[in-house]
Backbone as a ProteinNet text record, in pm:
[ID]
protein_1_A
[PRIMARY]
MEAATQSRVRVRKMMLEDIASARELSREQKWPHRTADWEFLFQHGTGFVADQDGEVVGTTLCWEQGPTAASLGMVIVSPRCQGQGLGSRLMEAALGELGDRTVVLNSTEEGQPLYRKFGFEPAGSILQHQGIVDIVPLAELRPNERVRPKGRNDRAVVAELDRLASGMDRSEIISAILPGSRGVMFDSNNSTVGFALVRRFGRGFAVGPTVAPDAVAAKALISHWLGSKVGKFCRLDIPESSGLSSWLEKRGLPCVGQVTTMVRGRPLHATAGAKLFSLISQALG
[TERTIARY]
13644.9	13634.3	13690.1	13860	13911.7	13814.6	13742	13686.9	13572	13488.7	13401.2	13394.9	13551	13594.4	13603.8	13695	13719.6	13613.2	13512.9	13389.4	13325.9	13360.6	13320	13376.1	13445.2	13538.2	13557.6	13549.7	13497	13669.5	13705	13729.9	13701	13665.9	13636.9	13688.8	13665.8	13737.9	13739	13851.3	13877.4	13790.9	13766.2	13664.2	13758.7	13685	13775.3	13705.1	13598.4	13606.7	13699.8	13733.4	13817	13979.9	13947.2	14154	14179.7	14080.1	14130.2	14120.1	14049.8	14067.4	14232.7	14237.1	14360	14432.6	14472.3	14568.7	14598.8	14500.2	14516	14611.5	14552.9	14670.5	14788.3	14813.2	14955.3	15028.6	14949.2	15023.2	15037.7	14977.9	14993.9	15138.8	15172.2	15254.9	15415.7	15359.5	15518.3	15549.4	15421.6	15496.1	15384.2	15482.2	15505.2	15318.7	15303.1	15188.1	15114.7	15080.6	14959.9	14859.5	14728.5	14610.2	14593.5	14726.1	14713.2	14768.8	14904	14990.3	14861.5	14827.1	14701.5	14616	14538.8	14456.6	14541	14660.7	14755.5	14738.9	14811.7	14818.5	14658.3	14597.8	14458.5	14386.2	14404	14345.5	14365.7	14561.9	14631.7	14630	14594.6	14549.7	14453	14464.2	14350	14341.2	14266.6	14268.2	14181.1	14251.4	14145.3	14148.8	14066.2	14031.4	13979.1	14028.9	13944.6	13874.4	13729	13606.3	13592.9	13581.8	13513.9	13433.3	13305.9	13186.3	13131.4	13221.4	13219.2	13325.8	13446.2	13600.7	13670.3	13774	13885.5	14018	14027.4	14153.8	14202.6	14219.3	14373	14364	14487.9	14515	14565.8	14524.1	14647.5	14594.1	14709.7	14696.9	14809.1	14738.5	14814.3	14806.6	14902.7	14929.2	14976.1	14895.9	14971.1	15047.6	15137.2	15282.6	15293.3	15218.2	15169.2	15141.3	15148.5	15087.5	15099.7	15283.1	15299.1	15341.8	15350.5	15403.4	15274.7	15375.3	15310.4	15346.5	15318.1	15383.8	15264.3	15309.8	15206.5	15251.9	15169.8	15250.2	15140.6	15147.8	15045.7	15015.1	15051.8	14997.4	15014.1	14889.2	14900	14773.2	14787.2	14628.1	14688.3	14572.5	14573.7	14624.3	14745.6	14752.1	14680.3	14565.1	14477.8	14422.5	14432.4	14345.1	14457.4	14600.7	14670.7	14679.5	14729.8	14713.9	14586	14475.9	14367.3	14367.5	14453.2	14475	14461.7	14429.2	14385.7	14485.1	14594	14735.3	14731.6	14675.9	14666.8	14492.3	14400.7	14291.1	14352.8	14384	14390.9	14497.6	14634.7	14689.6	14639.7	14528.2	14501.4	14384.6	14363.7	14300.3	14356.3	14466.4	14537.2	14587.5	14654.9	14716.3	14613	14446.4	14333.1	14378.6	14398.2	14326.8	14452.9	14571.8	14675.7	14714.9	14670.2	14672.8	14776	14821	14959.5	15134.7	15100.2	15195.4	15273	15368.3	15504.4	15495.4	15467.6	15449.4	15589.7	15627.2	15702.7	15662.2	15692.5	15665.1	15802.4	15794.9	15943.1	15882.8	15949.1	15877.4	15999.6	15913.6	16026.1	16002.3	16127.6	16162	16034.7	15970.7	15847	15748	15762.7	15669	15686.7	15833.9	15854	15794	15759.7	15702.6	15590.3	15463.4	15306.7	15354.1	15448.5	15504.1	15555.4	15657.2	15738.2	15617.2	15525.1	15391.3	15315.5	15305.5	15264.8	15356.2	15479.4	15574.1	15638.9	15660.8	15785.9	15918.3	15983.7	16158.4	16196.2	16343.8	16425.5	16476.4	16528.8	16558.8	16654.5	16667.2	16787.1	16748.6	16776.1	16770.3	16734.2	16636.6	16664.2	16628.6	16737.9	16817.8	16748.4	16684.6	16570.8	16645.7	16625.3	16787.5	16682.1	16708.4	16602.4	16694.2	16652.4	16706.7	16671.8	16729.4	16745.6	16861.5	16901.9	16952.8	17055.2	17226.1	17358	17345.2	17439.6	17526.6	17532.6	17507.2	17581.4	17603.6	17737.7	17844.7	17816.1	17823.1	17792.8	17841.4	17812.3	17846	17994	18064.2	18156.7	18093.1	18046.5	18026.8	18183.3	18168.7	18244.4	18231.3	18349.3	18315.8	18164.3	18124.2	18031.1	17892.3	17882.2	17739.5	17702.1	17610.1	17512.6	17389.5	17323.3	17206.1	17108.9	17011.6	16930.8	16781	16679.1	16538.3	16477.9	16340.8	16326.7	16211.4	16223.3	16105.9	15992.7	15886.8	15791.8	15768.8	15896.6	15918.5	15999	16053.8	16114.3	16002	15903.3	15751.3	15795.1	15794.7	15809	15937.4	16019.4	16207.8	16171.9	16123.9	16130.9	16068.3	15965.8	15915.2	15977.8	16027.3	16129.7	16288.9	16322.9	16405.2	16340.2	16268.5	16224.5	16161.4	16165.3	16064.5	16236	16315.7	16471.4	16522.9	16544.5	16615.3	16499.8	16356.2	16257.6	16250.1	16294.8	16234.2	16038.5	15999.2	15830.6	15789.4	15663.7	15653	15524.5	15619.7	15572.2	15467	15463.8	15427.4	15320.3	15249.1	15081.6	15084.8	15205.8	15215	15291.4	15359.8	15489	15404.3	15348.6	15247	15170.3	15136.6	15053	15100.9	15241.4	15315.3	15387	15397	15449.8	15394	15283.1	15233.6	15267.1	15278	15307.8	15469	15517.3	15617.4	15709.9	15883.5	16007.1	16104.7	16132.8	16202	16373.7	16468.5	16587.2	16617.8	16705.9	16765.2	16900.9	16976.4	17083.2	17125.4	17192	17254.7	17384.8	17429.1	17609.6	17611.3	17709	17710.1	17625.1	17503.1	17362	17272.8	17283.4	17204.1	17130.4	16990.1	16952.2	16948.9	17044.7	17016.9	16988.1	16955.2	16914.8	16797.5	16746.1	16663	16606.8	16603.4	16528.6	16448.5	16349.5	16148.8	16210.4	16118.2	16155.7	15998.6	15907.7	15741.7	15759.6	15650.6	15629.6	15593.7	15608.8	15549.4	15591.4	15503	15511.7	15555.1	15702.3	15669	15814.3	15836.1	15895.5	15888.8	15988.2	16050.3	16046.2	16033.6	16093.5	16175.8	16321.9	16345.9	16361.8	16291.6	16287	16156.2	16150.4	16259.9	16366	16485.3	16636.5	16690.9	16670.1	16718.2	16861.7	16943.4	17112.5	17193.8	17284.6	17395	17486.7	17450.2	17611.2	17607.2	17659.6	17696.2	17697.2	17810.3	17830.1	17717	17645.8	17565.8	17422.9	17383.8	17278.7	17317.3	17413.5	17482.1	17467.4	17485.9	17478.5	17313.2	17303.1	17088.1	17093.8	17094.8	17025.1	17102.2	17207.6	17256.1	17182.9	17159.4	17119.9	16929.3	16868.7	16732.5	16798.1	16913.1	16925.1	17009.9	17036.8	17147.2	16990.7	16858.3	16770.1	16668.8	16663.4	16599.6	16682.5	16788.4	16932.4	16795	16805.2	16750	16597.9	16593.5	16430.3	16454.9	16332.1	16317.3	16284.4	16399.5	16465.4	16391.1	16368.6	16355.5	16465	16524.4	16521	16549.5	16486.2	16469.9	16545.6	16648.8	16757.5	16832.1	16792.3	16878.2	16996.7	17036.1	17168.8	17274.5	17194.8	17334	17392	17320.4	17330.8	17467.1	17512.6	17627.2	17653.4	17511.9	17521.9	17468.2	17468.9	17398.4	17539.6	17645.8	17764.8	17761.9	17738	17725.6	17621.4	17483	17391.7	17433	17450	17505.3	17600.8	17637.6	17795	17702.2	17594.7	17501.2	17347.6	17390.3	17313.3	17132.9	17170.8	17071.7	17143.5	17086.1	17132.8	17020.6	17071.1	16996.5	16918.7	16778.4	16723.8	16649.1	16620.6	16548.7	16607.1	16544.5	16583.3	16484.6	16441.8	16347.2	16424.3	16344.9	16396.1	16278.2	16321	16279.5	16241.5	16125.1	16098.8	15989.9	15979.9	15916	15901.4	15729.2	15649	15665.1	15703.5	15666.4	15841.6	15798.1	15890.8	16011.4	16123.7	16251.4	16248.8	16233.8	16240.5	16409.1	16428	16594.5	16573.4	16688.4	16702.3	16787	16790.6	16868.8	16984.8	17065.5	17202.9	17218.9	17293	17262.2	17195.7	17076.6	16997.1	16969.2	17006.4	17022.6	16879.1	16802.4	16735.7	16784.5	16836.5	16916.5	16871.5	16731.7	16627.4	16498.7	16409.9	16251.3	16174.1	16033.3	15930	15886.2	15850.6	15839.1	15867.3	15886.1	15850.3	15753.2	15639.4	15509.6	15496.6	15539	15561.6	15684.5	15745.5	15895.5	15998.5
2582.5	2680.7	2795	2771.3	2870.3	2902.8	2822.2	2873.9	2960.7	2928.2	2972.6	3147.3	3139.9	3297.9	3366.2	3307.3	3405.7	3438.6	3331.8	3395.6	3539.2	3558.1	3622.5	3781.6	3730	3834.2	3906.8	4044.5	4093.3	4241	4225.3	4352.9	4435.3	4562.8	4668.9	4800.5	4924.8	5081.3	5102.7	5089.2	5230.9	5354.4	5384.8	5521.1	5583.6	5732.4	5801.2	5748.3	5666.7	5636.8	5509.5	5472.9	5327	5384.2	5486	5525.4	5470.8	5512.1	5514.9	5377.1	5261	5124	5083.1	5084.6	5120.4	5130	5298	5328.7	5220.6	5166.6	5086.2	4942.2	4886.1	4768.9	4848.7	4945.5	4971.6	4998.3	5009.1	5045.4	4875.4	4806.4	4675.6	4616.2	4650.2	4667.6	4758.5	4789.8	4910.4	4963.8	5040.4	5125.5	5273	5387.3	5529.5	5599.7	5574.2	5644.3	5716.7	5823.8	5902.8	5916.9	5933.8	5965.1	6052	6174.6	6278	6214.7	6114.9	6059.9	5985.6	5902	5790.9	5870.4	5981.7	6071.7	6136.6	6134	6222.4	6083.2	6003	5870.5	5849.5	5827.3	5822.3	5910.1	6055.1	6130.1	6178.5	6105.1	6161.1	5967.2	5895.8	5803.8	5725.8	5550.7	5502.5	5384.3	5327.6	5236.5	5129.5	4984.4	4878.5	4832.1	4784.7	4726.2	4602.8	4508.5	4351.1	4389.6	4350.9	4441.1	4255.6	4256.3	4118.1	4119.1	4149.3	4154.9	4345.9	4364.1	4536.5	4584.2	4454.1	4539.6	4472.8	4606	4620.8	4547.9	4441.8	4336.8	4363.3	4426.6	4459.7	4575	4634.7	4735.8	4718	4809.6	4843.4	4948.4	5089.9	5173.6	5181.8	5226.1	5291.4	5420.2	5475.3	5631.4	5601	5621.6	5671.1	5729.8	5767.7	5865.7	5824.7	5946.7	6005.1	5883.5	5848	5784.2	5607.5	5629.5	5468.5	5433.8	5488	5426.2	5470.4	5372.1	5373.1	5344.7	5365.8	5336.7	5255.2	5148.6	5107.7	5019.3	5040.8	5056	5047	5042.4	5005.1	4837.9	4776.2	4625.2	4558.6	4571.2	4519.3	4393.9	4307.3	4225	4165	4159.3	4157.1	4029.4	4057.9	3883.2	3766	3785.9	3662.4	3618.5	3706	3672.8	3654.4	3661.4	3614	3479.9	3402.8	3267.9	3249.9	3363.6	3277.3	3376.7	3410.8	3485	3624.4	3692.6	3810.3	3916.4	3863	4001.1	3980	3837.5	3836.5	3906.7	3873.6	3948.4	4103.9	4160.7	4312.8	4331.5	4260.8	4258.3	4285.3	4203	4157.3	4361.9	4354.6	4526.2	4599.9	4612	4713.4	4747.8	4588.6	4593.5	4609	4545.6	4584.4	4699.5	4808.2	4960.1	5016.6	4956.1	5066.1	4971.4	4826.7	4800.6	4780.8	4814.4	4778.5	4899.7	4978.8	5059.5	4999	5021.6	4970	5002.8	4893.9	4936.2	4931.6	5037.3	4993.5	4993.4	4927.8	4883.2	4841.5	4891.5	4844.9	4759	4644.8	4490.3	4470	4434.2	4326.9	4210.8	4121.2	3995.9	3934.1	3957.8	3830.6	3860.9	4009.6	4033.1	3980.1	3923.2	3928.7	3823.5	3666.3	3551.7	3665	3711.9	3752.4	3823.2	3879.6	4035.7	3932.3	3866.6	3784	3687.1	3661.6	3574.9	3642.4	3793.1	3904.5	3954.7	3944.4	3951.1	4019.2	4120.3	4199.8	4107.2	4196.7	4194.4	4232.5	4191.9	4313.3	4378.2	4495	4661	4676.3	4723.2	4770.4	4740.3	4793.8	4814.7	4941.8	4948.9	5059.2	5073.7	5180.1	5188.5	5289.2	5223.5	5298.6	5390.7	5504.6	5591.9	5624	5642.6	5753.3	5814.7	5893.8	5898.3	6064.9	6075.9	6198.4	6267.1	6384.1	6467.4	6510.5	6425.7	6519.3	6699.9	6775.6	6848.2	6856.4	6876.9	6893.4	6997.4	6950.3	7043.1	7121.6	7216.7	7279.8	7188.5	7148.3	7089.6	7165	7118.3	7211.3	7175.8	7279.3	7330.1	7385.4	7317.7	7359.6	7474.5	7567	7663.7	7674.3	7776.6	7841.3	7718	7678.1	7624.5	7672.2	7678.4	7732.3	7653.8	7676.3	7578.5	7691.5	7685.2	7851.7	7802.9	7876.4	7855.2	7765.6	7728.8	7689.1	7848.8	7851.1	8012.5	7959.1	8040.8	8008	7974.7	8021.2	7979.1	7838.4	7786.9	7659.6	7528	7566.4	7447.1	7313.9	7421.9	7310.2	7254.1	7347.5	7258.5	7109.5	7162.9	7066.4	6896.8	6940.6	6869.1	6747.2	6855.9	6801.4	6745.8	6804.8	6698.2	6607.7	6560.9	6472.1	6356.2	6422.7	6315.2	6237.8	6333.3	6291.8	6180.8	6203.1	6134.3	5977.6	5999.9	5905.4	5788.4	5844	5791.5	5791.6	5892.7	5873.5	5976.2	6013.7	6177.1	6197.5	6244.1	6227.2	6364.3	6420.7	6591.4	6597.5	6557.2	6503.3	6522.4	6435.4	6361.3	6476.6	6526.4	6644.5	6751.4	6822.2	6905.2	6893.1	6786	6768	6760.8	6760.4	6733.3	6920	6960.7	7042.1	7232.9	7200.7	7296.7	7282.3	7136.6	7082.8	7055.2	7086.2	7101.5	7230.8	7216.4	7345.4	7286.6	7399.3	7271	7369.2	7297	7405.5	7344.7	7445.9	7432.5	7397.1	7309.2	7311	7398.6	7457.6	7609.3	7573	7505.9	7507	7592.9	7656.7	7762.5	7793.9	7870.8	7955.4	7848.3	7685.8	7639	7544.1	7520.2	7439.7	7289.2	7226.4	7121.9	6962.3	7016.7	6982	7010.3	6937.8	7014.1	6897.3	6959.5	6808.4	6901	6830.4	6867.2	6850.3	6876.4	6818.5	6850.8	6775.1	6755.3	6665	6712.3	6632.3	6481	6378.2	6232.5	6174.6	6060.3	5966.4	6001.9	5988.4	6033.3	6164	6248.5	6371.9	6419.1	6419.9	6495.6	6336.7	6388.7	6323.4	6369.7	6380.9	6440.1	6374.7	6420.5	6364.6	6404.5	6429.2	6347.9	6428.7	6373.3	6470.8	6450.4	6491.5	6495.5	6517.9	6536.5	6574.5	6480.2	6616.5	6557.9	6468.4	6468.7	6348.4	6392.5	6299	6266.1	6380.3	6463.1	6555.4	6726.7	6697.4	6811.9	6746.9	6620.1	6554.8	6550.4	6582.9	6611.2	6757.4	6821.6	6975.6	6994.4	6929.2	6957.9	6892.7	6776.1	6707	6801.4	6812.5	6878.4	7013.8	7062.9	7179.8	7185.1	7054	7001.5	6930.9	6876.4	6808.5	6871.9	7004	7094.8	7189.4	7217.9	7293.7	7198	7082.6	6994.2	6898.4	6975	6909.3	6940.8	6796.6	6748.9	6707.5	6728.9	6605.5	6525.6	6437.2	6298.9	6338	6229.2	6254.7	6145.1	6113.3	5985.6	6036.8	5921.4	5897.3	5773.8	5758.6	5642	5661.7	5542.2	5609.5	5518.5	5487	5375.8	5350.4	5198.6	5199.2	5215.4	5247	5256.4	5421.5	5546.9	5630.8	5632.9	5548	5598.4	5692.9	5698.5	5807.9	5742.4	5594.9	5559.4	5564.2	5610	5543.9	5714	5822.6	5950.2	5981.3	5914.5	5965.5	5852.6	5778.7	5699.3	5794.1	5826.6	5938.1	6109.6	6086.4	6225.6	6215.6	6072.2	6051.5	5972.2	5891.5	5873.9	5727	5615.2	5536.1	5451.7	5301.8	5193.1	5115.2	5148.1	5061.4	4930.6	4942.8	4843.7	4880.2	4748.5	4781.6	4689.7	4744.1	4700	4715.8	4585	4582.9	4605.5	4738	4762.8	4663.6	4625.3	4543.1	4591.3	4594.9	4686	4545.5	4548.3	4478.3	4564.5	4494.3	4579.5	4626	4702.3	4748.6	4844.5	4854.2	4932.7	5065.5	5109.5	5285.6	5322.5	5407.2	5471.1	5612.7	5640.9	5787.6	5830.6	5985.6	6034.7	6078.6	6046.6	6080.9	6275.9	6288.3	6410.2	6421	6353.9	6397	6217.6	6219.2	6081	6140.6	6018.1	6019.8	5971.1	6071.9	6035.5	6034.6	6073.2	6029.3	6031.6	5901.1	5892.7	5970.8	5981.2	6074.4	5981.4	5827.4	5744.7	5620.8	5505.4	5379.6	5356.6	5438.9	5355.3	5433.5	5576.3	5661.4	5664.5	5595.3	5550.7	5723.8
21195.2	21272.2	21253.2	21159.4	21027.5	20994.9	20865.4	20767.8	20824.3	20979.6	20977.9	21032.1	21104	21117.6	20976.5	20886.8	20777.2	20708.5	20701	20674.1	20717.7	20813.8	20922.7	20839.5	20806.7	20816.2	20594.8	20628.3	20457.4	20465.3	20313.8	20369	20207.5	20283.4	20234.3	20209.6	20134.9	20169.5	20312.4	20355.9	20501.8	20495.3	20575.6	20607.4	20732.7	20747.8	20840.8	20927.5	21020.5	21110.6	21137.8	21103.7	21125	21175	21183.7	21205.4	21316.3	21439	21615.3	21600.2	21501.7	21547.9	21455.7	21346.3	21253.5	21329.1	21428.7	21543.6	21646.5	21655.5	21772	21704.6	21629.8	21530.9	21543.6	21483.9	21459.8	21653.2	21694.9	21853.9	21858.5	21881.2	21889	21863	21717.5	21653.1	21689.7	21845.4	21829.2	21742.9	21657.4	21602.8	21621.2	21612.7	21716.9	21638.8	21477.5	21421.5	21545.1	21510.4	21630	21554.3	21574.5	21530.1	21421	21441.5	21273	21193.3	21178.8	21117.5	21012.2	21103.9	21054.8	20935.7	21026.9	20913.7	20790.3	20798.9	20657.4	20584.9	20588.6	20489.6	20463.4	20554.5	20485.5	20341.5	20393.7	20314.2	20217.6	20161.1	20086.5	19968.3	20020.6	19953.7	19972.2	19957	19937.9	20038.8	20146.8	20228.6	20226.3	20274.1	20269.2	20395.5	20483.3	20591.8	20599.2	20627.6	20693.6	20849.1	20819.8	20881.9	20930.5	21066.4	21153.2	21201	21175	21219.8	21315.9	21231.8	21273.7	21312.9	21360.9	21422	21293.9	21312.9	21231.5	21265.1	21202.8	21218.6	21142.4	20998.6	20917.1	20828.3	20805.7	20737.5	20616.5	20526.2	20427.4	20351.4	20294.1	20261.2	20110.8	20051.4	19868.4	19826.4	19754.9	19731.2	19592.6	19476.6	19335.4	19335.8	19292.5	19259	19113.7	19083.1	18880.8	18774.4	18707.7	18645	18648.9	18729.1	18655.1	18768.6	18897.8	19046.7	19101.8	19212.2	19376.9	19451.1	19574.4	19705.1	19822.9	19845	19962	20054.3	20176.1	20356.7	20468.5	20547.3	20683.1	20680.1	20626	20626.5	20732.6	20797.7	20920.6	20996.8	21048.5	21034.6	21206.8	21293.9	21418.3	21441.3	21557.3	21566.9	21577.4	21615.6	21672.3	21559.5	21433.6	21343	21270.4	21254.8	21119.6	21104.5	20993.7	20983.7	20880.4	20864.8	20811	20669.2	20570.8	20464.9	20452.7	20558.1	20545.9	20509	20524.3	20460.8	20295	20276.9	20089.6	20032.8	20131.3	20100.4	20104.8	20162.4	20171.2	20045.1	19996.8	19921.8	19809.2	19782.5	19652.9	19637.7	19730.3	19692	19669.3	19738.7	19721.2	19558.2	19508.8	19424.2	19262.6	19304.5	19220.1	19253.1	19342.3	19291.3	19215.8	19183.2	19207.3	19027.1	18954	18817.7	18786.7	18671.2	18613.1	18698.6	18732.7	18816.5	18919.1	18851.5	18989.1	19120.2	19165.8	19344.1	19419.1	19511.6	19617.2	19724	19825.5	19973.3	20037.8	20150.4	20287.8	20395.9	20396.3	20427.6	20582.6	20655.1	20783.9	20719.4	20828.6	20729.4	20730.5	20840.1	20885.5	20755.5	20694	20545	20408.3	20441.8	20282.4	20207.2	20279.5	20213.4	20200.1	20192.8	20179.4	20031.9	20041.1	19910	19822.7	19844.9	19714.3	19689.8	19729.8	19642.3	19549.1	19586.1	19469.4	19371.2	19384.6	19264.7	19329.1	19472.5	19472.1	19479.8	19461.9	19496.3	19558.8	19654.4	19714.1	19600.8	19709.7	19584.8	19657.8	19800.5	19899.5	20058.6	20149.7	20239.4	20317.2	20419.9	20462.4	20612.2	20712.4	20842.1	20890	21021.4	21092.7	21205	21159.6	21313.5	21409.3	21516.1	21617.6	21745.9	21781.4	21905.6	21965.4	22098.2	22109.2	22069.5	22007.1	21927	21990.8	22015.4	22072.4	22001.8	22065.4	22044.4	21875.9	21796.5	21598.8	21610.3	21560.4	21476.4	21352.9	21333.6	21197.2	21103.4	20957.5	20847.3	20779.5	20675.4	20649	20542.9	20447.5	20301	20247.9	20092.5	20048.5	19946.7	19862.8	19788.6	19681.3	19709.3	19647	19680.8	19851	19850.9	19974.5	19983.1	20132.6	20133.1	20261.4	20269.4	20347.6	20231	20271.2	20325.6	20402.4	20427.1	20286.2	20265	20153.1	20138.4	20053	19968.4	19904.3	19900.8	19822.5	19703.9	19636.3	19516.5	19486.9	19587.2	19565.3	19588.9	19583.5	19573.9	19461.1	19402.9	19184.7	19240.6	19288.1	19337.7	19342.5	19458.9	19576.5	19514.4	19422.5	19345	19281.9	19202.2	19084.8	19178.7	19186.8	19271.3	19369.9	19452.1	19417.7	19349	19210.7	19131.5	19067.8	19073	18973.9	19090.8	19226.2	19333.2	19337.7	19332.8	19400.7	19266	19133.2	19035.8	18970.4	19073.4	19060.8	19100.7	18989.3	19034.3	19134.8	19238.4	19385.8	19435.6	19314	19327.5	19421.3	19439.7	19484	19668.8	19649.3	19827.7	19861.5	19810.1	19819	19908.8	19779.7	19781.4	19944.9	19929.2	20083.1	20208.7	20185.6	20315	20377.7	20211.8	20289.1	20377	20350.3	20445.2	20605.5	20638	20752.7	20799.8	20712.9	20715.1	20729	20751.9	20756.1	20641.3	20569.9	20478.6	20454.9	20428.2	20376.7	20216.9	20180.5	20031	20035.8	19919.5	19917.1	19781.2	19809.3	19637.7	19671.9	19526.3	19446.4	19341	19334.7	19231.7	19194.3	19228.7	19243.5	19157.8	19192.7	19155.1	19255.8	19299.3	19358	19348.5	19432.4	19406.6	19490.8	19632.5	19705.1	19808.5	19898.9	20029.4	20118.2	20229.4	20343.6	20404.8	20440.3	20520.1	20647.1	20742.2	20852.6	20894.9	20980.7	21061.7	21189.9	21235.3	21339.2	21282.1	21371.8	21337.2	21445.1	21471.9	21600.7	21725.3	21783.7	21910.4	21893.3	21780.3	21756.8	21658.6	21598.1	21440.9	21358.2	21256.8	21103.6	21033.4	20951.5	20875	20719.1	20653.2	20514.3	20489.2	20304.1	20221.9	20221.9	20220.6	20228.1	20024.2	20009.1	19822.8	19805.8	19781.2	19747.2	19654.5	19577.7	19504.6	19538.5	19656	19774.8	19887.7	19929.4	20109.1	20173.3	20133.9	20175.5	20175.3	20098.9	20097.8	20200.2	20212.4	20262	20418	20458.9	20597.2	20624.7	20547.4	20564.8	20617.1	20462.1	20503.6	20657.5	20661.7	20809.9	20902.2	20914	21026	21050.1	20955.6	20991.4	21095	21049.5	21152.8	21242	21277.1	21347.9	21523.2	21455.2	21483	21577.1	21517.1	21588.6	21693.8	21664.4	21749	21852.8	21900.8	22002.7	22178.5	22188.8	22313.4	22273	22098.2	22092.4	22008.4	22060.8	21956.7	21816.9	21759.9	21596.9	21485.8	21427.9	21332	21182.8	21140.9	20990	20954.3	20789.9	20724.5	20642.2	20657.8	20531.7	20459.7	20337.6	20258.5	20304.1	20321.6	20370.5	20277.2	20140.8	20087.1	20053.3	20155	20217.4	20249.4	20328.1	20393.4	20509.9	20569.2	20698.8	20811.5	20793.5	20915	21048.1	21030	21135	21175.4	21056.8	21084.1	21191.8	21173.9	21297.8	21394.4	21414.8	21511.4	21616.5	21591.4	21640.4	21691.3	21622.1	21647.5	21769	21807.7	21934.9	21848.2	21697.6	21667.6	21604.9	21692.3	21671.7	21575.7	21501	21405	21497.9	21504.9	21601.8	21500.8	21345.5	21302.4	21141.3	21097.6	20936.1	20863.8	20770.7	20652.5	20530.1	20426	20314.5	20231.4	20093.6	19987.5	19900.6	19862.5	19757	19645.4	19532	19383.2	19352.1	19232.2	19179.1	19044.9	18964.6	18835.3	18763.4	18688.7	18653.2	18719.7	18755.3	18836.5	18833	18912.8	18924.8	18911.6	18868.7	18830.6	18903.5	19014.5	19006.5	18908.6	18872.6	18788.7	18861.6	18786.8	18821	18863	18978.2	19039.2	19131.6	19157.6	19241.9	19333.1	19453.5	19509.9	19670.6	19693.6	19806.1	19963.8	20008.2	20136	20308.2	20292.9	20366.9	20348.9	20361.3	20344.6	20367.9	20328.1	20342.7	20518.5	20532.3	20587.1	20538.8	20623.8	20560	20496.6	20509.9	20459.8	20278.3	20293.5	20157.6	20070.2	20142.6	20044.9	20045.5
[MASK]
+++++++++++++++++++++++++++++++++++++++++++++++++++++++++++++++++++++++++++++++++++++++++++++++++++++++++++++++++++++++++++++++++++++++++++++++++++++++++++++++++++++++++++++++++++++++++++++++++++++++++++++++++++++++++++++++++++++++++++++++++++++++++++++++++++++++++++++++++++++++++++++

């Protein structure tokens, strides 16, 4: 019976018409993605679905990040179709699309055995903080530092700082995010050394990516956006190594989950003086 069921499932490229079904699959997982969030991920990446007699029962998407790296995410298989190897077939399709790039993904504990089978190894942890923002005191700035609005001339600076911090050329996805985001920049001694974006996502707002030279600067950038969203739902996905977890807890954003960053291929390295303090999203990194 299992072989017969599997024979009716084909893996194919995702189409725009699949978004409604994909969203239903993510809702089964209690993921917060809106239709608009799915559409954005689909429009700027490559997706695959597991199609069982015309019904979408699995998904995955991948995004090329320059010529040598990529992100992979939104790997979902309907609970009633698990155990049939669909996750492996979806991964094979996505990795075949990406070639020999270094691939980064964020995995639940349950997903790690699948990803290890494809050569992914743990490389850190991501903490999901979210909630209704409490009153946020102004962050303390050191001499010759300031947080200012992002200007038109800052687009290239944002992309470059993100490249230095992530180790990937994500200029295309950053350019796609900017029109629907608001941004602030961090200047120190007349040089721009950090930024933070905020945009609609899921149940409210996502703050990220945030790039800064250190935690003091990151807190100043994040505080700006949390202060503007008091009483509203905000989410940040932060590297555990950022040291911001307890600070966010005190601002009404408890840690509600943890995933493991996994990498396949050559390790990615940040450049000294630029560190990623919050992600675009768990899917995009």
